ZATOR-394607 format. One line per field, with one value per residue (C-alpha): residue number from 1; residue in one letter; x, y, z. Coordinates in steps of 0.05 Angstrom, whole numbers, plus 5000, padded with zeros to 4 digits. Layout:
<rs>
seq	(NUM,...)
type	(A,...)
x	(X,...)
y	(Y,...)
z	(Z,...)
</rs>
This chain:
<rs>
seq	(1,2,3,4,5,6,7,8,9,10,11,12,13,14,15,16,17,18,19,20,21,22,23,24,25,26,27,28,29,30,31,32,33,34,35,36,37,38,39,40,41,42,43,44,45,46,47,48,49,50,51,52,53,54,55,56,57,58,59,60,61,62,63,64,65,66,67,68,69,70,71,72,73,74,75,76,77,78,79,80,81,82,83,84,85,86,87,88,89,90,91,92,93,94,95,96,97,98,99,100,101,102,103,104,105,106,107,108,109,110,111,112,113,114,115,116,117,118,119,120,121,122,123,124,125,126,127,128,129,130,131,132,133,134,135,136,137,138,139,140,141,142,143,144,145,146,147,148,149,150,151,152,153,154,155,156,157,158,159,160,161,162,163,164,165,166,167,168,169,170,171,172,173,174,175,176,177,178,179,180,181,182,183,184,185,186,187,188,189,190,191,192,193,194,195,196,197,198,199,200,201,202,203,204,205,206,207,208,209,210,211,212,213,214,215,216,217,218,219,220,221,222,223,224,225,226,227,228,229,230,231,232,233,234,235,236,237,238,239,240,241,242,243,244,245,246,247,248,249,250,251,252,253,254,255,256,257,258,259,260,261,262,263,264,265,266,267,268,269,270,271,272,273,274,275,276,277,278,279,280,281,282,283,284,285,286,287,288,289,290,291,292,293,294,295,296,297,298,299,300,301,302,303,304,305,306,307,308,309,310,311)
type	(M,R,F,L,E,E,P,L,A,P,T,P,D,P,A,C,A,L,V,N,L,D,K,A,A,G,A,T,S,R,Q,A,A,G,A,L,A,R,L,F,G,Q,R,R,A,G,H,A,G,T,L,D,P,A,A,S,G,V,L,P,V,A,L,G,E,A,T,R,F,L,P,Y,L,D,L,E,V,K,A,Y,R,V,R,A,R,L,G,R,R,T,A,T,G,D,A,E,G,E,P,V,E,E,A,P,V,P,A,D,I,A,I,R,L,E,R,E,R,R,N,F,L,G,T,I,L,Q,I,P,P,M,Y,A,A,L,H,H,E,G,R,R,L,Y,E,W,A,R,R,G,L,E,V,E,R,P,A,R,P,V,R,V,D,A,L,D,L,E,A,A,D,E,E,T,F,L,L,R,V,V,C,G,P,G,T,Y,V,R,V,L,V,E,D,L,A,R,A,C,G,T,L,A,H,V,V,R,L,E,R,T,A,V,G,P,F,R,I,G,E,A,V,T,L,D,A,L,R,A,A,A,P,E,A,R,A,R,A,L,L,P,V,S,F,G,L,R,T,G,A,D,L,L,L,D,T,E,E,A,A,T,L,A,R,G,Q,P,L,A,G,G,A,S,G,A,S,G,P,V,R,L,Y,G,P,D,G,G,F,L,G,L,G,T,L,D,P,G,E,R,L,R,V,L,R,L,R,P,T,A,S,S,A,R,G)
x	(5000,5023,4999,4982,5012,4952,4881,4842,4778,4743,4683,4622,4562,4492,4500,4550,4552,4537,4497,4506,4432,4404,4340,4280,4240,4176,4204,4229,4300,4273,4227,4285,4330,4275,4263,4337,4337,4279,4312,4376,4342,4365,4327,4363,4382,4401,4416,4466,4452,4376,4345,4278,4223,4220,4295,4332,4403,4458,4435,4487,4451,4480,4455,4457,4519,4542,4490,4537,4587,4541,4569,4638,4623,4655,4597,4633,4625,4560,4545,4479,4448,4387,4336,4297,4237,4240,4188,4154,4169,4133,4120,4169,4220,4204,4149,4112,4093,4038,4057,4064,4095,4109,4156,4176,4239,4291,4307,4381,4371,4426,4477,4454,4457,4527,4549,4514,4532,4603,4578,4552,4619,4658,4628,4561,4504,4439,4372,4343,4275,4213,4203,4265,4279,4315,4286,4255,4226,4219,4187,4216,4210,4165,4116,4110,4103,4046,4009,4014,4066,4133,4186,4250,4310,4380,4425,4478,4545,4549,4602,4593,4653,4625,4564,4565,4510,4500,4440,4390,4332,4273,4237,4288,4361,4406,4460,4516,4528,4584,4575,4589,4541,4480,4471,4400,4399,4327,4349,4410,4365,4318,4374,4409,4345,4330,4400,4382,4318,4268,4243,4253,4238,4268,4232,4284,4340,4390,4446,4506,4556,4564,4636,4663,4594,4582,4519,4556,4565,4497,4443,4367,4318,4284,4350,4365,4296,4304,4375,4394,4420,4493,4486,4449,4507,4554,4519,4544,4604,4648,4632,4705,4694,4659,4698,4734,4804,4850,4894,4888,4917,4925,4921,4940,4893,4917,4914,4844,4822,4853,4814,4750,4758,4760,4835,4882,4944,5011,5069,5085,5048,5107,5094,5026,4965,4891,4834,4849,4809,4821,4827,4837,4891,4843,4832,4762,4739,4737,4720,4748,4803,4845,4920,4945,5014,5044,5021,4968,4911,4841,4774,4723,4673,4677,4631,4592,4617,4687,4721,4691,4680,4698,4662)
y	(5000,5070,5141,5180,5249,5274,5258,5211,5235,5171,5177,5168,5124,5132,5068,5102,5178,5244,5302,5374,5392,5462,5445,5489,5518,5479,5408,5367,5340,5269,5288,5320,5259,5212,5253,5248,5173,5165,5211,5170,5102,5085,5050,5085,5157,5194,5265,5298,5360,5365,5430,5454,5451,5527,5533,5528,5515,5463,5393,5337,5275,5205,5155,5079,5052,5122,5123,5077,5134,5189,5185,5199,5261,5326,5367,5404,5475,5504,5572,5609,5674,5691,5747,5763,5806,5850,5863,5795,5726,5665,5596,5563,5619,5628,5654,5587,5595,5634,5701,5695,5761,5831,5886,5955,5961,6011,6068,6051,5977,5974,6001,5953,5893,5910,5918,5857,5807,5804,5774,5713,5693,5632,5579,5601,5567,5558,5529,5486,5508,5468,5457,5414,5340,5328,5274,5283,5223,5182,5236,5290,5361,5383,5327,5357,5426,5404,5380,5449,5429,5460,5416,5436,5437,5445,5496,5465,5493,5510,5545,5608,5623,5684,5728,5787,5839,5852,5898,5926,5974,5985,5922,5869,5850,5804,5761,5716,5659,5608,5557,5488,5429,5433,5508,5532,5595,5610,5613,5654,5706,5707,5714,5769,5809,5800,5826,5887,5900,5872,5808,5775,5713,5683,5699,5669,5620,5595,5548,5567,5514,5448,5426,5423,5430,5500,5535,5559,5487,5461,5440,5443,5386,5426,5434,5360,5340,5385,5362,5309,5244,5260,5329,5301,5253,5312,5329,5265,5270,5212,5192,5204,5279,5291,5245,5274,5259,5285,5223,5173,5103,5057,4982,4924,4866,4823,4880,4898,4826,4822,4883,4856,4795,4840,4830,4889,4905,4922,4964,5008,5071,5118,5132,5165,5155,5173,5163,5149,5138,5070,5055,4990,4978,5003,5069,5049,5074,5018,5053,5086,5060,5084,5077,5071,5099,5030,5034,4981,4994,4976,4984,5035,5023,4988,4989,4924,4919,4943,4890,4922,4993,5051,5109)
z	(5000,4986,4994,4932,4923,4884,4907,4862,4829,4807,4762,4806,4789,4817,4858,4903,4896,4930,4904,4927,4926,4930,4967,4953,5009,5023,5017,5075,5071,5066,5009,4971,4981,4959,4896,4879,4889,4840,4791,4790,4795,4865,4920,4976,4991,5054,5071,5117,5159,5159,5134,5160,5106,5103,5093,5027,5006,5011,5028,5016,4992,4989,4937,4940,4975,4993,5049,5088,5092,5117,5188,5161,5119,5136,5164,5219,5192,5165,5136,5129,5105,5146,5142,5205,5219,5281,5334,5336,5364,5337,5366,5317,5311,5238,5194,5195,5268,5302,5333,5408,5430,5403,5425,5399,5358,5384,5336,5339,5325,5272,5321,5375,5328,5307,5379,5408,5353,5379,5444,5406,5376,5400,5445,5473,5510,5471,5493,5436,5410,5424,5350,5342,5327,5393,5437,5506,5543,5480,5437,5394,5420,5363,5382,5452,5422,5376,5438,5466,5518,5534,5567,5601,5554,5583,5551,5506,5483,5409,5368,5326,5282,5247,5256,5207,5201,5126,5129,5180,5183,5229,5203,5184,5188,5148,5179,5153,5202,5204,5259,5285,5289,5333,5327,5317,5275,5295,5368,5350,5317,5377,5428,5389,5382,5456,5473,5432,5471,5422,5389,5321,5280,5217,5151,5103,5116,5064,5079,5037,5057,5094,5100,5028,4997,4972,4945,4883,4860,4884,4836,4843,4832,4777,4739,4745,4721,4660,4644,4593,4624,4609,4639,4700,4712,4720,4785,4817,4864,4886,4958,4974,4961,5027,5074,5135,5110,5056,5051,4995,5002,4942,4954,4910,4896,4953,5004,4983,4990,5060,5083,5052,5097,5157,5170,5183,5143,5173,5148,5088,5108,5118,5191,5180,5224,5223,5174,5100,5037,5007,4932,4894,4841,4787,4824,4847,4915,4966,5030,5091,5137,5195,5208,5279,5298,5286,5213,5221,5173,5196,5160,5184,5128,5061,5001,4995,4923,4940,4897,4835,4858,4813,4847)
</rs>
């Protein structure tokens, strides 16, 4: 086995591929993933980093065998553009919910927003909203909320890397947010407005990035449906694109067979350690492995058809 100096870019096939989808507002993440599966003739599809139905933007979708690698995708950093309306809080934190409280908007709201936003950078504590998919006593929070009940939710640490005010007036403001996993942008908007002496709720939310997936390279379902088959295939990404490692390890036929039997490999890795992408002698993607400091290679996850994989 040997490391490759240049990363491989195998041609993906729908049976094991990713799609950088620009989800439209109004559809659930599951609905969008299912539509992609049907479009590419696959029985299975899964999505990473769920988007609320009212939100739009980047939704990484895995097709076929690529669903096995969803837990290993690089989803650490997410970016959003969010427009919020001032003076009103809703039950859901967005425009879909019923108004529950109103407050006047200070005349100097733009100055206050610019000042207070700095206090929300770094690691902060955030109380999850009631309309969330987190579990409480065997039910999701939104199920309790739909019953008209509010349950206690402990504050959780989340990370905000950037919070830039792009525009503000007496009615709305526009933010650019870069954050870590588990951050609720709806709650961030509410807490920022409260720190400025008023209320707010989200009226438009677009996710512009998830890990290496960017909105500029994302494709919509409508565009895929209208595209010719060869053009549609260009939207497919190799599953290796989104994995949390930048190292590529090429195996020969015997080594690939050894790993497929569940046996580790020893030696020949030049002192490296950590996760690696695995490729067969023909350049086909086999799966994901990990090297310990003693250069022993173990499998984290293999494609079921690793012996003949090319995506």
